[in-house]
LOFI-412943 format. One line per 8 residues: number of its first residue (from 1); their letters; for each residue x, y, z of N, C-alpha, C, CB. Coordinates in nm, 2 decimals, always signed. Glycine has a CB too. Layout:
BEGIN
NUM) a) X,Y,Z,X,Y,Z,X,Y,Z,X,Y,Z  ...
//
This chain:
BEGIN
1) xxxxxxxx) +8.92,+12.43,+13.79,+8.96,+12.31,+13.91,+8.78,+12.22,+13.83,+8.98,+12.39,+14.16  +8.85,+12.13,+13.87,+8.68,+12.05,+13.82,+8.63,+12.01,+13.95,+8.68,+11.89,+13.71  +8.50,+11.99,+13.95,+8.41,+11.92,+14.05,+8.45,+11.83,+14.09,+8.31,+11.88,+14.02  +8.53,+11.74,+14.07,+8.50,+11.65,+14.13,+8.66,+11.63,+14.23,+8.45,+11.54,+14.01  +8.72,+11.81,+14.19,+8.85,+11.80,+14.31,+8.77,+11.88,+14.39,+9.02,+11.85,+14.28  +8.66,+11.91,+14.45,+8.60,+11.96,+14.55,+8.44,+11.93,+14.60,+8.62,+12.08,+14.52  +8.41,+11.79,+14.56,+8.25,+11.75,+14.54,+8.27,+11.72,+14.72,+8.20,+11.57,+14.39  +8.37,+11.69,+14.74,+8.38,+11.55,+14.87,+8.41,+11.72,+14.99,+8.60,+11.36,+14.84
9) xxxxxxxx) +8.42,+11.85,+14.96,+8.45,+11.94,+15.01,+8.31,+12.06,+15.10,+8.53,+11.98,+14.91  +8.20,+11.98,+14.99,+8.10,+12.08,+15.04,+7.96,+12.06,+15.05,+8.10,+12.18,+14.98  +7.86,+12.08,+15.10,+7.78,+11.99,+15.25,+7.67,+11.97,+15.11,+7.71,+12.11,+15.46  +7.62,+12.05,+15.02,+7.51,+12.03,+14.91,+7.56,+12.03,+14.79,+7.40,+12.13,+14.91  +7.50,+11.94,+14.68,+7.58,+11.91,+14.57,+7.48,+12.05,+14.44,+7.56,+11.68,+14.53  +7.53,+12.05,+14.35,+7.43,+12.12,+14.23,+7.28,+12.08,+14.25,+7.47,+12.04,+14.06  +7.18,+12.24,+14.19,+7.19,+12.32,+14.16,+7.24,+12.40,+14.29,+7.08,+12.33,+14.10  +7.31,+12.38,+14.44,+7.32,+12.46,+14.57,+7.46,+12.53,+14.46,+7.35,+12.36,+14.75
17) xxxxxxxx) +7.49,+12.67,+14.52,+7.63,+12.71,+14.46,+7.71,+12.65,+14.49,+7.68,+12.81,+14.48  +7.72,+12.60,+14.64,+7.87,+12.52,+14.76,+7.98,+12.48,+14.65,+7.81,+12.32,+14.87  +7.92,+12.42,+14.55,+8.08,+12.37,+14.47,+8.13,+12.48,+14.43,+8.08,+12.28,+14.34  +8.04,+12.56,+14.35,+8.13,+12.66,+14.25,+8.22,+12.78,+14.35,+8.02,+12.75,+14.13  +8.14,+12.82,+14.52,+8.18,+12.91,+14.59,+8.32,+12.81,+14.65,+8.06,+12.98,+14.70  +8.32,+12.72,+14.68,+8.47,+12.62,+14.73,+8.53,+12.62,+14.66,+8.47,+12.48,+14.77  +8.53,+12.62,+14.50,+8.65,+12.66,+14.38,+8.70,+12.72,+14.37,+8.65,+12.67,+14.28  +8.63,+12.86,+14.36,+8.65,+12.98,+14.39,+8.76,+13.00,+14.47,+8.55,+13.03,+14.44
25) xxxxxxxx) +8.71,+12.99,+14.60,+8.79,+12.98,+14.69,+8.94,+12.93,+14.72,+8.73,+12.93,+14.74  +8.89,+12.74,+14.66,+9.05,+12.72,+14.63,+9.12,+12.78,+14.53,+9.08,+12.60,+14.60  +9.04,+12.86,+14.42,+9.12,+12.98,+14.34,+9.19,+13.11,+14.42,+9.01,+13.06,+14.25  +9.13,+13.09,+14.55,+9.19,+13.26,+14.59,+9.15,+13.34,+14.52,+9.33,+13.29,+14.58  +9.06,+13.34,+14.48,+8.93,+13.45,+14.39,+8.84,+13.43,+14.41,+8.90,+13.45,+14.25  +8.76,+13.57,+14.40,+8.61,+13.60,+14.40,+8.52,+13.54,+14.30,+8.60,+13.74,+14.38  +8.40,+13.49,+14.35,+8.30,+13.41,+14.26,+8.31,+13.50,+14.16,+8.13,+13.37,+14.30  +8.27,+13.62,+14.12,+8.25,+13.74,+14.01,+8.41,+13.70,+13.93,+8.23,+13.94,+14.10
33) xxxxxxxx) +8.49,+13.68,+14.00,+8.57,+13.67,+13.91,+8.63,+13.56,+13.80,+8.63,+13.70,+13.97  +8.57,+13.47,+13.81,+8.54,+13.31,+13.76,+8.47,+13.31,+13.64,+8.45,+13.21,+13.86  +8.49,+13.20,+13.55,+8.39,+13.20,+13.48,+8.38,+13.00,+13.49,+8.43,+13.30,+13.32  +8.25,+12.98,+13.50,+8.22,+12.82,+13.47,+8.15,+12.81,+13.33,+8.12,+12.75,+13.58  +8.19,+12.66,+13.32,+8.15,+12.58,+13.18,+8.05,+12.49,+13.24,+8.28,+12.48,+13.09  +7.96,+12.50,+13.21,+7.87,+12.40,+13.25,+7.77,+12.33,+13.12,+7.78,+12.49,+13.37  +7.72,+12.20,+13.14,+7.67,+12.10,+13.03,+7.51,+12.09,+13.09,+7.77,+11.93,+13.03  +7.47,+12.15,+13.22,+7.36,+12.08,+13.24,+7.27,+12.24,+13.31,+7.40,+11.92,+13.35
41) xxxxxxxx) +7.17,+12.22,+13.34,+7.07,+12.30,+13.39,+7.14,+12.33,+13.57,+6.89,+12.20,+13.38  +7.13,+12.23,+13.60,+7.15,+12.22,+13.76,+7.30,+12.31,+13.78,+7.18,+12.03,+13.82  +7.39,+12.31,+13.66,+7.53,+12.28,+13.69,+7.51,+12.51,+13.62,+7.64,+12.09,+13.56  +7.46,+12.53,+13.51,+7.42,+12.69,+13.54,+7.34,+12.71,+13.66,+7.34,+12.77,+13.42  +7.23,+12.68,+13.67,+7.18,+12.72,+13.80,+7.28,+12.77,+13.94,+7.10,+12.61,+13.83  +7.42,+12.63,+13.91,+7.48,+12.66,+14.02,+7.57,+12.75,+14.01,+7.52,+12.56,+14.08  +7.66,+12.76,+13.91,+7.73,+12.88,+13.88,+7.67,+13.04,+13.86,+7.79,+12.84,+13.78  +7.57,+13.03,+13.86,+7.51,+13.15,+13.84,+7.46,+13.19,+14.00,+7.40,+13.14,+13.72
49) xxxxxxxx) +7.42,+13.14,+14.06,+7.36,+13.15,+14.24,+7.53,+13.16,+14.28,+7.24,+12.96,+14.32  +7.65,+13.13,+14.26,+7.71,+13.15,+14.30,+7.84,+13.26,+14.29,+7.71,+13.07,+14.31  +7.72,+13.38,+14.18,+7.79,+13.47,+14.10,+7.88,+13.51,+14.04,+7.79,+13.51,+14.11  +7.89,+13.37,+13.98,+8.03,+13.35,+13.87,+7.93,+13.39,+13.73,+8.13,+13.15,+13.88  +8.03,+13.44,+13.62,+7.95,+13.42,+13.45,+7.97,+13.25,+13.46,+8.08,+13.52,+13.26  +7.88,+13.23,+13.35,+7.84,+13.05,+13.30,+7.86,+13.08,+13.14,+7.62,+12.98,+13.34  +7.95,+12.95,+13.14,+7.93,+12.94,+12.96,+7.87,+12.80,+12.98,+8.10,+12.93,+12.84  +7.72,+12.81,+12.91,+7.66,+12.70,+12.86,+7.69,+12.60,+12.76,+7.57,+12.74,+12.84
57) xxxxxxxx) +7.77,+12.48,+12.75,+7.79,+12.43,+12.67,+7.71,+12.29,+12.65,+7.90,+12.45,+12.67  +7.66,+12.30,+12.48,+7.53,+12.24,+12.44,+7.61,+12.05,+12.41,+7.44,+12.35,+12.26  +7.61,+12.00,+12.54,+7.70,+11.85,+12.50,+7.61,+11.81,+12.44,+7.76,+11.73,+12.60  +7.58,+11.67,+12.33,+7.49,+11.61,+12.27,+7.49,+11.52,+12.38,+7.50,+11.57,+12.13  +7.58,+11.44,+12.46,+7.54,+11.41,+12.57,+7.46,+11.40,+12.75,+7.58,+11.40,+12.54  +7.45,+11.54,+12.72,+7.33,+11.60,+12.82,+7.21,+11.64,+12.80,+7.35,+11.70,+12.87  +7.16,+11.54,+12.64,+7.03,+11.54,+12.61,+6.96,+11.65,+12.68,+6.98,+11.42,+12.64  +6.98,+11.79,+12.55,+6.89,+11.90,+12.55,+6.88,+11.96,+12.65,+6.78,+11.88,+12.53
65) xxxxxxxx) +6.99,+12.00,+12.76,+6.98,+12.08,+12.88,+6.93,+12.22,+12.84,+7.12,+12.09,+12.95  +6.83,+12.28,+12.95,+6.80,+12.41,+12.93,+6.87,+12.49,+12.95,+6.72,+12.44,+12.99  +7.00,+12.56,+12.92,+7.07,+12.67,+12.93,+7.08,+12.76,+12.92,+7.10,+12.68,+12.91  +6.97,+12.80,+12.92,+6.91,+13.00,+12.84,+6.96,+13.08,+12.96,+6.67,+13.05,+12.83  +6.98,+13.01,+13.12,+7.06,+13.14,+13.23,+7.17,+13.13,+13.19,+7.06,+13.13,+13.40  +7.27,+13.05,+13.14,+7.42,+13.06,+13.11,+7.44,+13.23,+13.03,+7.47,+12.92,+12.99  +7.52,+13.26,+13.06,+7.56,+13.41,+12.96,+7.64,+13.42,+12.83,+7.66,+13.51,+13.05  +7.63,+13.30,+12.79,+7.68,+13.29,+12.66,+7.66,+13.05,+12.65,+7.90,+13.39,+12.66
73) xxxxxxxx) +7.58,+13.05,+12.58,+7.58,+12.91,+12.49,+7.71,+12.91,+12.36,+7.38,+12.89,+12.40  +7.77,+12.78,+12.39,+7.83,+12.75,+12.21,+7.81,+12.60,+12.24,+8.04,+12.81,+12.15  +7.79,+12.53,+12.12,+7.73,+12.42,+12.07,+7.91,+12.37,+12.03,+7.58,+12.45,+11.92  +8.00,+12.44,+12.08,+8.08,+12.33,+12.00,+8.22,+12.40,+12.09,+8.09,+12.33,+11.77  +8.34,+12.34,+12.18,+8.41,+12.40,+12.26,+8.53,+12.48,+12.16,+8.46,+12.29,+12.35  +8.52,+12.49,+12.06,+8.62,+12.58,+11.95,+8.55,+12.69,+11.92,+8.66,+12.50,+11.79  +8.42,+12.71,+11.96,+8.37,+12.84,+11.93,+8.42,+12.95,+12.07,+8.19,+12.82,+11.90  +8.44,+12.89,+12.20,+8.53,+12.90,+12.33,+8.66,+12.97,+12.30,+8.57,+12.75,+12.39
81) xxxxxxxx) +8.66,+13.10,+12.26,+8.77,+13.23,+12.28,+8.81,+13.25,+12.38,+8.75,+13.35,+12.24  +8.93,+13.32,+12.38,+8.95,+13.39,+12.51,+8.89,+13.55,+12.43,+9.14,+13.38,+12.58  +8.87,+13.61,+12.31,+8.76,+13.71,+12.30,+8.64,+13.73,+12.38,+8.72,+13.68,+12.18  +8.60,+13.58,+12.36,+8.46,+13.53,+12.43,+8.43,+13.56,+12.56,+8.44,+13.40,+12.43  +8.56,+13.51,+12.60,+8.52,+13.47,+12.74,+8.58,+13.65,+12.82,+8.62,+13.29,+12.80  +8.68,+13.71,+12.74,+8.66,+13.80,+12.82,+8.54,+13.91,+12.79,+8.78,+13.86,+12.83  +8.47,+13.89,+12.71,+8.38,+13.97,+12.68,+8.24,+13.95,+12.80,+8.37,+13.95,+12.52  +8.24,+13.83,+12.86,+8.16,+13.78,+12.97,+8.20,+13.89,+13.10,+8.19,+13.61,+13.01
89) xxxxxxxx) +8.34,+14.01,+13.11,+8.34,+14.09,+13.19,+8.35,+14.19,+13.16,+8.40,+14.08,+13.25  +8.27,+14.22,+13.05,+8.28,+14.40,+12.99,+8.13,+14.40,+12.96,+8.41,+14.45,+12.81  +8.08,+14.54,+13.04,+7.92,+14.62,+13.00,+7.93,+14.62,+12.88,+7.89,+14.79,+13.05  +7.77,+14.68,+12.84,+7.83,+14.71,+12.67,+7.87,+14.84,+12.59,+7.72,+14.67,+12.57  +7.97,+14.88,+12.66,+8.04,+14.99,+12.63,+8.15,+14.96,+12.58,+8.05,+15.08,+12.73  +8.23,+14.80,+12.64,+8.32,+14.77,+12.64,+8.41,+14.82,+12.74,+8.34,+14.77,+12.55  +8.40,+14.86,+12.88,+8.39,+14.91,+12.96,+8.40,+14.75,+13.08,+8.28,+15.02,+12.95  +8.56,+14.74,+13.17,+8.57,+14.62,+13.28,+8.45,+14.64,+13.37,+8.72,+14.61,+13.38
97) xxxxxxxx) +8.34,+14.54,+13.42,+8.25,+14.54,+13.52,+8.29,+14.56,+13.62,+8.18,+14.46,+13.53  +8.19,+14.63,+13.67,+8.29,+14.69,+13.84,+8.31,+14.47,+13.96,+8.08,+14.89,+14.02  +8.43,+14.52,+13.97,+8.38,+14.39,+14.08,+8.40,+14.26,+14.00,+8.21,+14.39,+14.13  +8.47,+14.27,+13.86,+8.47,+14.16,+13.75,+8.65,+14.16,+13.70,+8.34,+14.22,+13.61  +8.69,+14.06,+13.70,+8.80,+14.04,+13.67,+8.84,+14.06,+13.51,+8.82,+13.92,+13.71  +8.89,+14.18,+13.44,+8.83,+14.16,+13.29,+9.02,+14.20,+13.22,+8.65,+14.35,+13.23  +9.07,+14.24,+13.22,+9.23,+14.28,+13.16,+9.29,+14.14,+13.21,+9.33,+14.46,+13.27  +9.34,+14.10,+13.31,+9.40,+13.96,+13.40,+9.32,+13.82,+13.33,+9.35,+13.96,+13.61
105) xxxxxxxx) +9.20,+13.85,+13.29,+9.20,+13.74,+13.23,+9.28,+13.70,+13.11,+9.10,+13.71,+13.21  +9.29,+13.75,+13.02,+9.39,+13.74,+12.91,+9.48,+13.64,+12.93,+9.46,+13.86,+12.88  +9.56,+13.66,+13.03,+9.66,+13.61,+13.12,+9.59,+13.49,+13.15,+9.70,+13.71,+13.24  +9.53,+13.48,+13.20,+9.51,+13.31,+13.26,+9.43,+13.26,+13.19,+9.46,+13.28,+13.41  +9.33,+13.28,+13.06,+9.35,+13.24,+12.91,+9.47,+13.19,+12.86,+9.33,+13.36,+12.82  +9.53,+13.24,+12.86,+9.69,+13.26,+12.79,+9.74,+13.16,+12.90,+9.77,+13.44,+12.80  +9.76,+13.15,+13.02,+9.81,+12.98,+13.07,+9.73,+12.89,+13.04,+9.83,+12.96,+13.22  +9.60,+12.84,+13.03,+9.52,+12.76,+12.99,+9.60,+12.70,+12.86,+9.39,+12.83,+12.97
113) xxxxxxxx) +9.62,+12.80,+12.81,+9.61,+12.76,+12.62,+9.78,+12.70,+12.65,+9.60,+12.96,+12.45  +9.85,+12.73,+12.71,+10.03,+12.71,+12.73,+9.97,+12.55,+12.81,+10.16,+12.87,+12.88  +9.90,+12.54,+12.82,+9.86,+12.40,+12.94,+9.77,+12.27,+12.82,+9.69,+12.48,+13.11  +9.74,+12.36,+12.67,+9.72,+12.29,+12.54,+9.54,+12.23,+12.57,+9.85,+12.15,+12.52  +9.47,+12.35,+12.59,+9.35,+12.35,+12.61,+9.31,+12.38,+12.46,+9.30,+12.44,+12.72  +9.27,+12.36,+12.37,+9.29,+12.40,+12.24,+9.15,+12.48,+12.20,+9.31,+12.27,+12.14  +9.05,+12.42,+12.27,+8.92,+12.54,+12.27,+8.94,+12.70,+12.25,+8.86,+12.54,+12.40  +9.02,+12.73,+12.35,+9.05,+12.91,+12.42,+9.15,+12.98,+12.21,+9.25,+12.91,+12.67
121) xxx) +9.16,+12.88,+12.17,+9.21,+12.90,+12.06,+9.18,+13.00,+11.97,+9.19,+12.80,+12.01  +9.24,+13.16,+11.97,+9.14,+13.26,+11.89,+9.19,+13.39,+11.93,+8.97,+13.25,+11.94  +9.14,+13.46,+11.94,+9.19,+13.63,+11.97,+9.31,+13.62,+12.07,+9.06,+13.75,+12.07
//
């Protein structure tokens, strides 16, 4: 779900979590079952405030945003593999986190791959 798809449905923009809470609602998922990909500090705050895992993307067009609050930061979208996304839902012992989607994430990533999102190629 892209922000432009839900921005008109929310009262507050980023860094408030409203946009991500609405996106999860539209997906029929709990926020803890979602991953946001963000290239701005306010976007990361918004996603984390909604209770989502967050990947920070160091977008060269976003002028050195502080993405340190993200769960994972990548410099190139090609770094974002199914395995890395899956790891966001695992604890340090490799167990699925309580309340987090873990095994079905592989299916969701495969569905995205079938739609041609090349950055998720890999494991």
